[in-house]
PyMOL Python script that loads the backbone (N, CA, C, O; Angstrom):
from pymol import cmd

cmd.read_pdbstr("""\
ATOM      1  N   MET A   1     134.716-223.788-140.340  1.00  0.00           N
ATOM      2  CA  MET A   1     135.455-223.109-141.579  1.00  0.00           C
ATOM      3  C   MET A   1     135.315-221.655-141.632  1.00  0.00           C
ATOM      4  O   MET A   1     134.187-221.167-141.692  1.00  0.00           O
ATOM      5  N   ARG A   2     136.518-220.807-141.612  1.00  0.00           N
ATOM      6  CA  ARG A   2     136.332-219.560-141.318  1.00  0.00           C
ATOM      7  C   ARG A   2     136.437-219.011-142.991  1.00  0.00           C
ATOM      8  O   ARG A   2     137.025-219.708-143.818  1.00  0.00           O
ATOM      9  N   ILE A   3     135.887-217.873-143.318  1.00  0.00           N
ATOM     10  CA  ILE A   3     135.621-217.366-144.725  1.00  0.00           C
ATOM     11  C   ILE A   3     136.416-215.905-144.648  1.00  0.00           C
ATOM     12  O   ILE A   3     136.013-214.995-143.924  1.00  0.00           O
ATOM     13  N   GLY A   4     137.354-215.822-145.315  1.00  0.00           N
ATOM     14  CA  GLY A   4     138.223-214.486-145.240  1.00  0.00           C
ATOM     15  C   GLY A   4     137.582-213.575-146.164  1.00  0.00           C
ATOM     16  O   GLY A   4     136.666-213.929-146.907  1.00  0.00           O
ATOM     17  N   PHE A   5     138.091-212.326-146.120  1.00  0.00           N
ATOM     18  CA  PHE A   5     137.457-211.143-146.793  1.00  0.00           C
ATOM     19  C   PHE A   5     137.900-211.151-148.087  1.00  0.00           C
ATOM     20  O   PHE A   5     137.182-210.535-148.875  1.00  0.00           O
ATOM     21  N   GLY A   6     139.090-211.786-148.624  1.00  0.00           N
ATOM     22  CA  GLY A   6     139.672-211.980-149.787  1.00  0.00           C
ATOM     23  C   GLY A   6     138.994-212.955-150.614  1.00  0.00           C
ATOM     24  O   GLY A   6     138.913-212.772-151.828  1.00  0.00           O
ATOM     25  N   GLN A   7     138.477-214.028-150.026  1.00  0.00           N
ATOM     26  CA  GLN A   7     137.719-215.155-150.509  1.00  0.00           C
ATOM     27  C   GLN A   7     136.440-214.744-150.956  1.00  0.00           C
ATOM     28  O   GLN A   7     135.917-215.289-151.929  1.00  0.00           O
ATOM     29  N   ILE A   8     135.833-213.732-150.261  1.00  0.00           N
ATOM     30  CA  ILE A   8     134.478-213.254-150.627  1.00  0.00           C
ATOM     31  C   ILE A   8     134.551-212.535-151.769  1.00  0.00           C
ATOM     32  O   ILE A   8     133.727-212.669-152.673  1.00  0.00           O
ATOM     33  N   ILE A   9     135.703-211.585-151.822  1.00  0.00           N
ATOM     34  CA  ILE A   9     136.018-210.699-153.149  1.00  0.00           C
ATOM     35  C   ILE A   9     136.048-211.787-154.366  1.00  0.00           C
ATOM     36  O   ILE A   9     135.271-211.799-155.321  1.00  0.00           O
ATOM     37  N   ILE A  10     137.121-212.700-154.118  1.00  0.00           N
ATOM     38  CA  ILE A  10     137.455-213.507-155.451  1.00  0.00           C
ATOM     39  C   ILE A  10     136.054-214.358-155.839  1.00  0.00           C
ATOM     40  O   ILE A  10     135.773-214.645-157.002  1.00  0.00           O
ATOM     41  N   LEU A  11     135.342-214.663-154.849  1.00  0.00           N
ATOM     42  CA  LEU A  11     133.960-215.482-155.226  1.00  0.00           C
ATOM     43  C   LEU A  11     133.098-214.526-156.049  1.00  0.00           C
ATOM     44  O   LEU A  11     132.474-214.849-157.060  1.00  0.00           O
ATOM     45  N   ILE A  12     133.138-213.295-155.489  1.00  0.00           N
ATOM     46  CA  ILE A  12     132.072-212.367-156.191  1.00  0.00           C
ATOM     47  C   ILE A  12     132.644-211.956-157.693  1.00  0.00           C
ATOM     48  O   ILE A  12     131.932-211.823-158.687  1.00  0.00           O
ATOM     49  N   ILE A  13     134.037-211.790-157.647  1.00  0.00           N
ATOM     50  CA  ILE A  13     134.679-211.431-158.930  1.00  0.00           C
ATOM     51  C   ILE A  13     134.308-212.662-160.067  1.00  0.00           C
ATOM     52  O   ILE A  13     133.970-212.444-161.231  1.00  0.00           O
ATOM     53  N   VAL A  14     134.436-213.802-159.528  1.00  0.00           N
ATOM     54  CA  VAL A  14     134.369-215.132-160.523  1.00  0.00           C
ATOM     55  C   VAL A  14     133.043-215.150-160.847  1.00  0.00           C
ATOM     56  O   VAL A  14     132.805-215.263-162.049  1.00  0.00           O
ATOM     57  N   LEU A  15     131.803-215.043-159.851  1.00  0.00           N
ATOM     58  CA  LEU A  15     130.599-215.027-160.339  1.00  0.00           C
ATOM     59  C   LEU A  15     130.047-214.033-161.265  1.00  0.00           C
ATOM     60  O   LEU A  15     129.125-214.195-162.063  1.00  0.00           O
ATOM     61  N   PHE A  16     130.847-212.826-161.013  1.00  0.00           N
ATOM     62  CA  PHE A  16     130.400-211.660-161.927  1.00  0.00           C
ATOM     63  C   PHE A  16     130.994-212.226-163.465  1.00  0.00           C
ATOM     64  O   PHE A  16     130.252-212.304-164.444  1.00  0.00           O
ATOM     65  N   LEU A  17     132.328-212.571-163.494  1.00  0.00           N
ATOM     66  CA  LEU A  17     132.918-212.898-164.864  1.00  0.00           C
ATOM     67  C   LEU A  17     132.103-214.062-165.610  1.00  0.00           C
ATOM     68  O   LEU A  17     131.990-214.199-166.828  1.00  0.00           O
ATOM     69  N   LEU A  18     131.591-214.826-164.654  1.00  0.00           N
ATOM     70  CA  LEU A  18     130.733-216.174-165.357  1.00  0.00           C
ATOM     71  C   LEU A  18     129.427-215.541-165.672  1.00  0.00           C
ATOM     72  O   LEU A  18     128.964-215.687-166.803  1.00  0.00           O
ATOM     73  N   PHE A  19     128.918-214.989-164.955  1.00  0.00           N
ATOM     74  CA  PHE A  19     127.447-214.579-165.229  1.00  0.00           C
ATOM     75  C   PHE A  19     127.242-213.101-165.584  1.00  0.00           C
ATOM     76  O   PHE A  19     126.211-212.778-166.174  1.00  0.00           O
ATOM     77  N   GLY A  20     128.055-212.294-165.297  1.00  0.00           N
ATOM     78  CA  GLY A  20     127.699-210.856-165.834  1.00  0.00           C
ATOM     79  C   GLY A  20     128.420-210.723-167.426  1.00  0.00           C
ATOM     80  O   GLY A  20     128.874-211.630-168.123  1.00  0.00           O
ATOM     81  N   ASP A  21     128.343-209.321-167.695  1.00  0.00           N
ATOM     82  CA  ASP A  21     128.692-208.971-168.811  1.00  0.00           C
ATOM     83  C   ASP A  21     130.267-209.006-169.053  1.00  0.00           C
ATOM     84  O   ASP A  21     130.927-208.114-168.519  1.00  0.00           O
ATOM     85  N   LEU A  22     130.841-209.861-169.732  1.00  0.00           N
ATOM     86  CA  LEU A  22     132.277-210.161-169.837  1.00  0.00           C
ATOM     87  C   LEU A  22     132.993-209.140-170.138  1.00  0.00           C
ATOM     88  O   LEU A  22     134.021-209.019-169.473  1.00  0.00           O
ATOM     89  N   GLU A  23     132.715-208.093-171.197  1.00  0.00           N
ATOM     90  CA  GLU A  23     133.531-206.864-171.647  1.00  0.00           C
ATOM     91  C   GLU A  23     133.451-205.819-170.394  1.00  0.00           C
ATOM     92  O   GLU A  23     134.491-205.257-170.052  1.00  0.00           O
ATOM     93  N   SER A  24     132.599-205.632-169.915  1.00  0.00           N
ATOM     94  CA  SER A  24     132.218-204.505-168.842  1.00  0.00           C
ATOM     95  C   SER A  24     133.345-205.280-167.627  1.00  0.00           C
ATOM     96  O   SER A  24     134.216-204.568-167.128  1.00  0.00           O
ATOM     97  N   ALA A  25     133.260-206.445-167.310  1.00  0.00           N
ATOM     98  CA  ALA A  25     134.157-207.018-166.148  1.00  0.00           C
ATOM     99  C   ALA A  25     135.303-206.978-166.506  1.00  0.00           C
ATOM    100  O   ALA A  25     136.136-206.836-165.611  1.00  0.00           O
ATOM    101  N   LYS A  26     135.751-207.078-167.822  1.00  0.00           N
ATOM    102  CA  LYS A  26     137.265-207.108-168.155  1.00  0.00           C
ATOM    103  C   LYS A  26     137.818-205.538-167.923  1.00  0.00           C
ATOM    104  O   LYS A  26     138.848-205.212-167.334  1.00  0.00           O
ATOM    105  N   LYS A  27     136.952-204.774-168.479  1.00  0.00           N
ATOM    106  CA  LYS A  27     137.405-203.374-168.339  1.00  0.00           C
ATOM    107  C   LYS A  27     137.545-202.927-166.899  1.00  0.00           C
ATOM    108  O   LYS A  27     138.537-202.256-166.611  1.00  0.00           O
ATOM    109  N   ARG A  28     136.645-203.231-165.953  1.00  0.00           N
ATOM    110  CA  ARG A  28     136.877-203.006-164.403  1.00  0.00           C
ATOM    111  C   ARG A  28     137.898-203.469-163.748  1.00  0.00           C
ATOM    112  O   ARG A  28     138.488-202.867-162.851  1.00  0.00           O
ATOM    113  N   LEU A  29     138.243-204.956-164.318  1.00  0.00           N
ATOM    114  CA  LEU A  29     139.329-205.599-163.778  1.00  0.00           C
ATOM    115  C   LEU A  29     140.692-204.796-164.234  1.00  0.00           C
ATOM    116  O   LEU A  29     141.541-204.427-163.423  1.00  0.00           O
ATOM    117  N   THR A  30     140.753-204.633-165.320  1.00  0.00           N
ATOM    118  CA  THR A  30     142.224-204.111-165.830  1.00  0.00           C
ATOM    119  C   THR A  30     142.120-202.761-165.266  1.00  0.00           C
ATOM    120  O   THR A  30     143.274-202.405-165.028  1.00  0.00           O
ATOM    121  N   ILE A  31     141.330-201.882-164.952  1.00  0.00           N
ATOM    122  CA  ILE A  31     141.313-200.449-164.291  1.00  0.00           C
ATOM    123  C   ILE A  31     141.842-200.781-162.963  1.00  0.00           C
ATOM    124  O   ILE A  31     142.951-200.373-162.614  1.00  0.00           O
ATOM    125  N   VAL A  32     141.047-201.552-162.154  1.00  0.00           N
ATOM    126  CA  VAL A  32     141.237-202.000-160.809  1.00  0.00           C
ATOM    127  C   VAL A  32     142.807-202.525-160.677  1.00  0.00           C
ATOM    128  O   VAL A  32     143.582-201.956-159.908  1.00  0.00           O
ATOM    129  N   THR A  33     143.196-203.610-161.456  1.00  0.00           N
ATOM    130  CA  THR A  33     144.729-203.849-161.367  1.00  0.00           C
ATOM    131  C   THR A  33     145.641-202.967-161.670  1.00  0.00           C
ATOM    132  O   THR A  33     146.756-203.084-161.161  1.00  0.00           O
ATOM    133  N   LYS A  34     145.368-201.940-162.526  1.00  0.00           N
ATOM    134  CA  LYS A  34     146.559-200.812-162.952  1.00  0.00           C
ATOM    135  C   LYS A  34     146.553-199.893-161.710  1.00  0.00           C
ATOM    136  O   LYS A  34     147.557-199.268-161.369  1.00  0.00           O
ATOM    137  N   GLN A  35     145.168-199.829-160.933  1.00  0.00           N
ATOM    138  CA  GLN A  35     145.395-198.703-159.985  1.00  0.00           C
ATOM    139  C   GLN A  35     146.081-199.601-158.508  1.00  0.00           C
ATOM    140  O   GLN A  35     146.574-198.972-157.572  1.00  0.00           O
ATOM    141  N   ILE A  36     146.011-200.908-158.522  1.00  0.00           N
ATOM    142  CA  ILE A  36     146.700-201.495-157.450  1.00  0.00           C
ATOM    143  C   ILE A  36     148.096-201.617-157.524  1.00  0.00           C
ATOM    144  O   ILE A  36     148.858-201.585-156.558  1.00  0.00           O
ATOM    145  N   ASN A  37     148.541-201.820-159.224  1.00  0.00           N
ATOM    146  CA  ASN A  37     150.088-201.716-159.420  1.00  0.00           C
ATOM    147  C   ASN A  37     150.610-200.445-159.099  1.00  0.00           C
ATOM    148  O   ASN A  37     151.735-200.299-158.622  1.00  0.00           O
ATOM    149  N   ASN A  38     149.798-199.482-159.356  1.00  0.00           N
ATOM    150  CA  ASN A  38     150.414-198.014-159.235  1.00  0.00           C
ATOM    151  C   ASN A  38     150.474-197.669-157.936  1.00  0.00           C
ATOM    152  O   ASN A  38     151.426-196.988-157.554  1.00  0.00           O
ATOM    153  N   PHE A  39     149.503-198.065-157.069  1.00  0.00           N
ATOM    154  CA  PHE A  39     149.740-197.771-155.765  1.00  0.00           C
ATOM    155  C   PHE A  39     150.842-198.606-155.104  1.00  0.00           C
ATOM    156  O   PHE A  39     151.434-198.058-154.175  1.00  0.00           O
ATOM    157  N   PHE A  40     151.247-199.989-155.482  1.00  0.00           N
ATOM    158  CA  PHE A  40     152.332-200.585-155.016  1.00  0.00           C
ATOM    159  C   PHE A  40     153.638-199.994-155.284  1.00  0.00           C
ATOM    160  O   PHE A  40     154.593-199.906-154.512  1.00  0.00           O
ATOM    161  N   GLN A  41     153.520-199.534-156.701  1.00  0.00           N
ATOM    162  CA  GLN A  41     154.825-198.982-157.256  1.00  0.00           C
ATOM    163  C   GLN A  41     155.234-197.488-156.450  1.00  0.00           C
ATOM    164  O   GLN A  41     156.391-197.122-156.243  1.00  0.00           O
ATOM    165  N   LYS A  42     154.004-196.739-156.059  1.00  0.00           N
ATOM    166  CA  LYS A  42     154.254-195.521-155.516  1.00  0.00           C
ATOM    167  C   LYS A  42     154.942-196.138-154.022  1.00  0.00           C
ATOM    168  O   LYS A  42     156.057-195.755-153.670  1.00  0.00           O
ATOM    169  N   LYS A  43     154.296-196.941-153.356  1.00  0.00           N
ATOM    170  CA  LYS A  43     154.847-197.265-152.021  1.00  0.00           C
ATOM    171  C   LYS A  43     156.200-197.658-152.134  1.00  0.00           C
ATOM    172  O   LYS A  43     157.072-197.080-151.485  1.00  0.00           O
ATOM    173  N   ASN A  44     156.510-198.823-153.092  1.00  0.00           N
ATOM    174  CA  ASN A  44     157.799-199.203-153.243  1.00  0.00           C
ATOM    175  C   ASN A  44     158.973-197.822-153.562  1.00  0.00           C
ATOM    176  O   ASN A  44     160.096-197.717-153.070  1.00  0.00           O
ATOM    177  N   ARG A  45     158.364-196.952-154.438  1.00  0.00           N
ATOM    178  CA  ARG A  45     159.442-195.883-154.311  1.00  0.00           C
ATOM    179  C   ARG A  45     159.656-195.124-153.163  1.00  0.00           C
ATOM    180  O   ARG A  45     160.764-194.646-152.922  1.00  0.00           O
ATOM    181  N   LYS A  46     158.727-194.975-152.460  1.00  0.00           N
ATOM    182  CA  LYS A  46     158.892-194.176-151.353  1.00  0.00           C
ATOM    183  C   LYS A  46     159.823-195.072-150.215  1.00  0.00           C
ATOM    184  O   LYS A  46     160.687-194.445-149.602  1.00  0.00           O
ATOM    185  N   LYS A  47     159.690-196.171-150.005  1.00  0.00           N
ATOM    186  CA  LYS A  47     160.560-197.067-149.214  1.00  0.00           C
ATOM    187  C   LYS A  47     161.873-196.927-149.723  1.00  0.00           C
ATOM    188  O   LYS A  47     162.823-196.716-148.969  1.00  0.00           O
ATOM    189  N   GLY A  48     161.993-197.029-150.956  1.00  0.00           N
ATOM    190  CA  GLY A  48     163.226-197.122-151.515  1.00  0.00           C
ATOM    191  C   GLY A  48     164.201-195.835-151.475  1.00  0.00           C
ATOM    192  O   GLY A  48     165.409-196.049-151.577  1.00  0.00           O
ATOM    193  N   THR A  49     163.736-194.505-151.331  1.00  0.00           N
ATOM    194  CA  THR A  49     164.559-193.584-150.981  1.00  0.00           C
ATOM    195  C   THR A  49     164.872-193.013-149.882  1.00  0.00           C
ATOM    196  O   THR A  49     165.731-192.131-149.868  1.00  0.00           O
TER     197      THR A  49
END
""", "prot")
cmd.dss("prot")
cmd.show_as("cartoon", "prot")
cmd.util.cbc("prot")
cmd.orient("prot")
């Protein structure tokens, strides 16, 4: 059974959400998701022009 890099990240996030501080985890997750969304939007804009 192979374990992918993404699966490890998801496991860490789930464990942190379950056992870590929920408020700080939510803040970090929202910041990370915003950064990822901005990154993809910039990429899509460059490809479109």
